[in-house]
C-alpha positions as CSV (number, residue, x, y, z in Angstrom):
1,M,0.0,0.0,0.0
2,A,2.9,2.4,0.9
3,A,4.5,1.7,-2.5
4,A,1.3,2.3,-4.3
5,N,0.8,5.6,-2.5
6,Y,4.3,6.6,-3.3
7,M,3.9,5.8,-7.0
8,K,0.6,7.8,-7.1
9,A,2.2,10.8,-5.5
10,L,5.2,10.6,-7.9
11,C,2.8,10.5,-10.9
12,V,0.9,13.5,-9.6
13,S,4.2,15.4,-9.2
14,I,5.3,14.5,-12.8
15,I,2.0,15.6,-14.3
16,A,2.2,18.9,-12.4
17,A,5.7,19.6,-13.6
18,L,4.7,18.8,-17.2
19,A,1.8,21.1,-16.9
20,L,3.9,24.0,-15.7
21,A,6.3,23.4,-18.6
22,S,3.5,23.2,-21.2
23,P,2.8,25.9,-23.7
24,A,-0.3,26.9,-21.6
25,H,2.2,28.3,-19.0
26,A,4.8,29.6,-21.4
27,Q,5.7,33.2,-21.6
28,E,7.4,35.3,-24.3
29,V,9.3,38.5,-23.8
30,L,8.0,41.0,-26.3
31,F,10.0,44.0,-25.2
32,Q,12.2,45.1,-22.4
33,D,14.1,48.3,-21.6
34,N,16.4,49.1,-18.7
35,F,16.6,52.7,-19.9
36,K,20.4,52.7,-19.4
37,G,21.9,55.5,-21.3
38,K,19.1,55.8,-23.8
39,L,15.4,55.0,-24.5
40,G,14.6,51.8,-26.3
41,T,13.0,51.9,-29.7
42,G,9.3,52.5,-30.1
43,W,8.9,55.0,-27.3
44,A,7.3,58.5,-27.9
45,W,6.6,61.4,-25.7
46,V,3.2,63.2,-25.1
47,R,3.7,66.9,-24.2
48,E,7.4,66.4,-23.9
49,H,9.4,68.7,-21.6
50,R,13.0,67.7,-22.6
51,E,14.7,69.5,-19.7
52,A,12.6,67.4,-17.2
53,W,13.8,63.9,-18.2
54,R,17.1,62.1,-18.5
55,V,18.5,58.6,-18.8
56,T,21.4,57.4,-16.6
57,E,23.1,54.2,-15.8
58,H,20.4,53.6,-13.2
59,G,17.3,54.1,-15.5
60,L,15.0,56.8,-16.7
61,E,14.6,59.8,-14.3
62,V,11.8,62.2,-14.7
63,R,11.2,65.4,-12.8
64,I,7.6,65.3,-11.4
65,E,6.0,68.5,-12.4
66,P,2.6,70.0,-11.7
67,G,-0.2,68.8,-14.0
68,N,-2.8,66.1,-13.8
69,M,-4.2,63.2,-15.8
70,W,-6.9,62.1,-13.3
71,G,-10.1,63.7,-14.6
72,P,-10.6,66.3,-17.3
73,Q,-7.5,68.5,-16.7
74,N,-5.2,66.3,-18.9
75,D,-2.2,68.6,-18.9
76,A,0.6,66.5,-17.4
77,R,3.8,66.6,-19.3
78,N,6.3,63.9,-20.2
79,L,3.9,61.0,-20.7
80,L,6.0,58.2,-22.2
81,V,4.0,55.9,-24.5
82,R,4.4,52.9,-26.8
83,P,1.9,50.7,-28.7
84,A,0.3,47.9,-26.6
85,P,0.4,44.3,-27.9
86,D,-2.8,42.6,-28.8
87,A,-4.5,41.4,-25.6
88,T,-7.6,40.0,-27.2
89,K,-6.4,36.4,-27.2
90,A,-3.3,36.1,-25.0
91,E,-2.7,37.7,-21.6
92,I,-0.2,40.6,-21.8
93,E,1.8,41.4,-18.7
94,V,3.5,44.9,-18.4
95,S,5.8,45.6,-15.5
96,V,8.2,48.3,-14.3
97,S,10.2,49.2,-11.2
98,V,9.6,52.6,-9.6
99,E,11.6,54.5,-7.1
100,N,10.2,57.7,-5.6
101,Q,9.7,59.5,-2.3
102,P,6.8,61.8,-3.1
103,I,6.6,65.1,-1.3
104,S,3.2,66.5,-2.5
105,Q,-0.3,65.4,-2.1
106,Y,-1.2,63.0,-5.0
107,E,2.3,63.1,-6.4
108,Q,2.5,59.9,-8.4
109,V,4.4,57.6,-10.8
110,D,2.1,55.4,-12.8
111,L,2.1,52.4,-15.1
112,V,-0.8,52.9,-17.4
113,W,-2.9,51.0,-20.0
114,Y,-3.6,54.1,-22.0
115,Y,-6.0,54.9,-24.9
116,N,-5.9,58.7,-24.7
117,D,-5.8,61.4,-22.1
118,S,-9.5,60.6,-21.1
119,N,-9.4,56.8,-21.1
120,M,-7.0,54.7,-19.2
121,V,-6.3,52.3,-16.3
122,K,-3.5,53.2,-14.0
123,L,-1.5,51.5,-11.3
124,G,1.0,53.6,-9.5
125,Q,2.9,54.7,-6.4
126,E,1.3,57.8,-4.9
127,L,1.2,60.0,-1.8
128,V,-2.4,60.1,-0.5
129,D,-3.2,62.1,2.6
130,G,0.3,61.8,3.8
131,K,0.5,58.0,3.2
132,L,2.7,56.4,0.6
133,S,0.3,54.1,-1.3
134,V,-0.3,51.9,-4.3
135,V,-3.3,53.3,-6.2
136,M,-5.2,51.6,-9.0
137,G,-7.8,53.6,-10.9
138,R,-10.0,53.6,-14.0
139,E,-10.9,56.5,-16.2
140,E,-13.4,56.5,-19.0
141,N,-14.4,59.8,-20.8
142,D,-12.7,61.7,-18.0
143,K,-15.0,60.0,-15.4
144,T,-12.8,58.4,-12.7
145,R,-13.1,55.5,-10.4
146,T,-10.6,54.5,-7.7
147,V,-10.2,50.7,-7.7
148,A,-7.9,50.4,-4.7
149,I,-5.7,52.5,-2.4
150,I,-3.3,50.2,-0.5
151,P,-0.6,51.5,2.0
152,L,2.9,50.9,0.8
153,A,5.8,50.3,3.2
154,A,8.7,51.1,0.8
155,S,9.6,53.9,-1.6
156,S,10.6,51.3,-4.2
157,V,8.0,49.0,-5.8
158,R,7.6,46.7,-8.8
159,L,4.3,47.3,-10.6
160,S,2.5,44.8,-13.0
161,L,-0.6,45.1,-15.1
162,F,-2.2,42.0,-16.7
163,A,-4.5,42.6,-19.6
164,K,-6.7,40.1,-21.5
165,G,-9.8,40.8,-23.4
166,N,-11.7,43.6,-21.7
167,Q,-10.3,42.9,-18.3
168,I,-7.2,44.2,-16.6
169,R,-5.7,43.5,-13.1
170,G,-2.9,45.0,-11.1
171,R,-0.4,43.7,-8.6
172,F,2.8,44.9,-6.8
173,R,5.7,43.8,-4.9
174,T,8.2,45.6,-2.7
175,P,11.9,44.7,-2.3
176,G,12.3,41.7,0.0
177,A,8.6,40.6,-0.2
178,K,8.2,36.9,-0.9
179,E,4.8,37.2,-2.6
180,W,3.1,39.6,-5.0
181,S,0.1,41.6,-3.6
182,E,-3.0,42.0,-5.6
183,A,-4.1,45.6,-6.2
184,G,-7.4,45.1,-8.0
185,Q,-9.2,44.3,-11.2
186,C,-11.6,46.2,-13.5
187,S,-12.9,46.4,-17.1
188,M,-11.1,48.3,-19.8
189,P,-12.5,51.7,-20.9
190,A,-14.0,51.5,-24.3
191,P,-13.1,54.6,-26.3
192,T,-13.8,54.7,-30.1
193,N,-11.0,55.0,-32.6
194,A,-8.2,54.8,-30.0
195,A,-5.7,52.0,-30.1
196,P,-4.3,51.0,-26.7
197,K,-0.8,52.1,-25.6
198,I,1.3,51.4,-22.6
199,S,2.4,54.6,-20.7
200,L,4.6,55.8,-17.9
201,Q,3.2,58.9,-16.3
202,F,4.6,61.4,-13.7
203,Y,2.5,64.2,-12.3
204,Q,1.1,66.2,-9.4
205,G,4.5,67.4,-8.4
206,S,5.3,70.6,-6.5
207,E,5.8,73.9,-8.3
208,K,8.5,74.9,-5.8
209,A,10.6,71.7,-5.3
210,E,12.7,70.0,-8.0
211,H,11.9,66.4,-7.4
212,W,12.9,63.4,-9.6
213,A,11.6,59.9,-9.8
214,R,13.2,56.9,-11.4
215,V,11.8,53.9,-13.4
216,S,13.8,50.9,-14.6
217,E,13.4,47.2,-15.7
218,F,10.5,47.8,-18.0
219,R,9.2,44.6,-19.5
220,I,6.3,43.3,-21.7
221,L,5.4,39.6,-21.6
222,K,2.9,37.5,-23.5
223,H,1.5,34.6,-21.5
224,R,0.3,31.6,-23.6
């Protein structure tokens, strides 16, 4: 009986290992950029302010200036964008590492599934009522909805968005954390005549203080 149980457990382990190695669990790197010394190909700026961004050996650094993308104001500068892969059939994962110590209310650095200035889903590091937080939000035709505000214990965080069909979910992980934390899930906005893009956004900075944030290790994966 003991031998039979052992063989049964062994078979289950082998099947599980084969399942994990199967194409259903495979992933393909579509694009990655460490921003070391230059921007990778395919990026474009929206309302570029050239004096307020730079690339170094540590990544892309952007001065967080006044301006807003949450609601109808839509005047933040230095939105970095690139075309999003097709997420209608395969799940697309987009991730980036963020380092920032915000000093102003609602100062934020966001990873965004972006259609245009009025339609997007964002996941970012933000200062909310004096508390450093991960914030996920949805905007459609400039109408906003906060999906989640979760306290954050570190000024560095890895952000990930997973998009498939008309659904998108977010998660995050701080340095040293063993597990990812879920931020939330929502439907995509549905603008007409707007192809989705992936965007990095920096806004709600102080007018008086010169304050820079850094992003690095940007990656796009396709899960099959």
